[in-house]
N, C-alpha and C positions, 0 to 999 in steps of 0.2 A: 461590410468588410468580408471578403472571401477568406475562408479558412478550410484547409484540407482535412484537419481533424474533425471539425464539425460536419463536413460533407460525408466523410467516410463512416462516421459513427451515427449520423442522423440526429445530432444534438444542436441546440441553439447557441451555446457558449462553449469555448474551448477550455473547459475545466473538468477534470476527472477526480473523483473522490477516492482517496486511498482506502483500501479495504483491510484495516487492521483486524487481526484475529480477535474474536469475542465482541468487538466494538462497533459492529454494524448490525442493523436489523432492517426490516421492511420499511419502517417509518422513516428512518434516516435516508435510505437509498431512494425511496419514492420522493422524498422532499428534495433531494439533489436533482433528480431527473425532472421533477415538475418545475424546478427553478431554472432549468435550461442546461444543466450539466449532465455528466454521466455518473449515475449512482452505481455502486458495485457492492454486491454481497460478499463479505469476506468469510474466511474460515470460522465455523461455529456461529454464523450469523443468527441473531435472535435467540441464542441459547444462553443458559446460565449454568448448566451441568455438562460435564464431559461424558462422551460415550466412546468406547474403543471398538465399537461395531461399525464396520464400513457401510453396511446396508442401512443401519439406523442413521448414521451420519448423512448419507445421501438423501434419505427420506425427510430428515429434518430440513435439509436445504430445499427439497421440493416444496415443503409446506411454506417456507419463507418466500420462495419464488412466487408462489400463488398469492401470498399476502401482498407482495409488491404489486402484482397485477391488479389487485383490488383497489390499489391506491394511486396508480398511474397508468397511462397508456403510452408513456414515453419510453425510449430505449433505456435499458439498464444492463448490467453485466453480472457475472458470477466468477469467482476466483478459482483457478486451478493451480495447485501447487506442483511444480515440476520436481523431478528427482535429480540427484547428482550422479546420473548414469544413464543407461540406455532405456531402462524400463520405468514406467510410471507406477506409483504406489496404487494398491487396490482401492484406497480411500479416494484418490484422485479419479481413478477410472470409473468408480461408481457414481461420483458427482458428475463426471462428464456424461455418463449415460442419462442422468436426470436432465442435464442441460439440453441434450439432444431431444429427449422426449418432451420436454416442456417448451421447446423451440425458443430458448433464450438466444437473443441475437448476437451477444458479445461475450467474450471471456477475457479476463485478465489472467495471463499466464505468468506466474512467478517462477522464472527459470534460474539456473545457477550461474550460467555464464562463465564457467571455468574453462581453461584451456583444454581443448579436446572434446568439450561438451558445450560448444557455443550454440545459441539459437534454441529453437523449440524441439523437444524430443519427439521422435517419430510417433510414439504412442498417443500423443496429443495432437500433433500437427496434422496427420492424415485424417482422423475423424473430423476435426474442425473444418478442414478444407472441403471434405466430402459433403458436409452438411451446411456449408456456406456460413459458418460462424466466424465473425470477425475477431481477430486476435490482437489484443493489446498486450505487448510483451514487456515485462519489467524484470530485469535480471538482478540478482544479488550482487553480481560483479560486472557492471556495465563496462564496455570497452569498444574500441573501434571494430575489432574482429567480431565481437558478438553482435554488434549493431548491423554490420554488413551481412552476417549470416541470417539474421532475422529478415532483412530486406530481401535477400535471395529466396527465402522460404515463403515470402508473400504475406508477412504479417501486416496488419493494418496500421498500427502505430507502435513506435519504439519509445519506451520511457527510459531516459537517462537519469540516473540517480546520483546526486552529488553527496559528498561526505557530510553535508550539513543536515542530513536526514536524521530522524529518530529511530529508535529500535535497532534492528539488525542492519548494520552499516557495511558498506563495501570494504574490502581489505586494502584497497589502494586509496590513499588519502588525497583525492582530487576534489576540490570544492565544487559546489553547484555551478558557479559562474565561470569555472575553468573547464569543467567537463562538457558543458553545453556547447560552446562553439567548436570544441574538438570533435564531438560526435556530429554536429551539424555539417562540418566541412567534409565528413567522411561518407555520409549517406544522403540519398535523395528522398527517402520515404518520410511520411509525417512523423514529427518528433515532439514528444512532451518532455518536460523536465520536472524532477522531484527533488525535494530537499530544501527546506527553509522558505518556501513560497507561502506567505501568510498575509500579505496586504497588497495594495495596488502598486506600491513602489517596486516590490520584488517581482510582481507580475509584469510590469512594464519593462523592467530590466531583463527578464527572461525572454520576452518577445524581441527586445532590441538585439539580443545575442543569438536569435535564430530559432527559439522555441515556437511551436505552433499550438501548444496547449500547456497548461500547468496541471500538475498532479499533486494534490494536497491531502495529507493525512492528518497531521497535528491540528490543522485549522478546523477540521470537522469533529474534533473531540469535544471542544468546548461550545458546541451549539446546543440549542434547546432540544433538538430532536435526537441528540446522541444518547446511546444507552450508558455512556460513561458515568461513573458515580459522581454525585454532586460535589463531594469533597475534593475529588480529583479535578473537576472543572474549575473549582475555586482556586486550587493550587496552580493550575495552568495559567489562569488570569493573573495571579500574583507573582509569577516567576518570570525570569529572563534566562537567556542562554548562559549567563554567568553562574546560574545555580546548577546547571547540568553536570553530571558525572559520566565518565566514559571508562570502559573496562573491556578486557578480552572476554569473549564469549562465543559460542557457536554462531555464525561460522567464522567471524573475524573479530569485529568490535561490536559493542552495544552502548547505547546512550540512554540515560534515564534521569528523571528528577530524583533527588535523594530520598530514599526510604530506609527503613530500619535494616534491611539486608545489604544495602549498598557498601558500608564499610568492609564487610567480609568479601564482597566481590572485588573491591579495589585492592584489598590486602592480598587476595589470591593473585591478582594481576601483577602486583608489585614483587611478589616473592616466589612465584612458581614459574618454571619454564613455560613458554607460550602455549604449547598444546595441552599441558597439564592444567594451566590456568583456564583455558577454554572449557575443558571437560568439567573441572571442579565448579566453575561458575554456572555452566549449563545445568548441573545437578542442583546447585543451590537455588537457582532461579526457578526450578521446576518446569523448564521449557516455557511454552506459552501458557501453562497453568498459572505461572506467576503473574502474567498479564491479566488473566481472569480475576485473580485475587486482588491485585493492586488497583486495576483500572475499572473493571466492571463492578466489583463488590466493594471497592474503596478501602481494602485492608492494607494500610500502609506499613504494617508491622511485618507482614509475610510476603507481600507482593512487590512489584516494581511499576514504575510509571514511565512508559516509553513515549518520548516526544523529541522533536528536532529543534534545531537552533531558531526556527521561526517562532518559537514560543514567546520570544521577546516582543512580538508584534501583536499578540492577542491581549486585549485590554478589557474585554467585556464578553458576556455570554449573549450571543445574538441568535436569531433564527437562521436556518440554512438560506432562505431567500435573501435576507439582509447581507449575509456573508458573500453570496454569489453576486448580488447586485453591486456590492462594493468592489470586488475584484474585477468584475467584468464591465466596469463603467465605460471603458474605451470601446466596447463592442455593442453597447446599447443603441 
């Protein structure tokens, strides 16, 4: 079966692994790529401790890239975090330097997609194009205008994210299977969909509505190769979307399985003006540090557990290959 995402990225199956902060490493990424998908190193990949040094951050990523290459000869990617403005952060630019030096073939660019700041910022766009690096773009705020801008800029794949996703959610509440055909009708470029895709039924629905690949984050948390804490994997298997809580947080909304800090986050959302609630919750969550505590270290007293509505569809801890074989049965 011909597939443009597979062709442009050089992969066997049209499935892209979501790169959640702290929760990827060389073993997970290589397993995804070896199984035919696109593995992607996320922020703080392979790490357990935070550094505030941009050079050290980049060198840690270099070491993880080299570990991936020891484990697979298949294509993989590295995440670049965009900025909410014209200029990229020094952390992102240092990682981009490493990506170029290590000849990584693909980047996932997490852009903001805000009005007046659509598409990929110049500081990332020009170096990627100059060095022939393929750009998979996933915006925090997907929209028709943002998708059209990415197409105009020559991105390889656009990832539309529905409101069913976990973690940092779009500010506009358009569900996965509503945003997908809307974006599909607006652009001609290869299109992937994210948000709640965790089994073959949702995969088939995505392709029926015009997706050319699925982008899965929650699904790859509860696999054997994931660095996610064992107690969190068990919690994911036992939970459904009915257990999830949602609250205001930077940049708009956040979704989590309930942990000890969640009642405070919900109370702030209910009782404070919107922007105050976002700032208060961002502080209480400790930014992505709370994800490290909750999901990497399994501290459910002080951290949080970011998953999407697709958690209902995960019933056991499988290997990456088993997961990909299940989802991609129609492509085998």
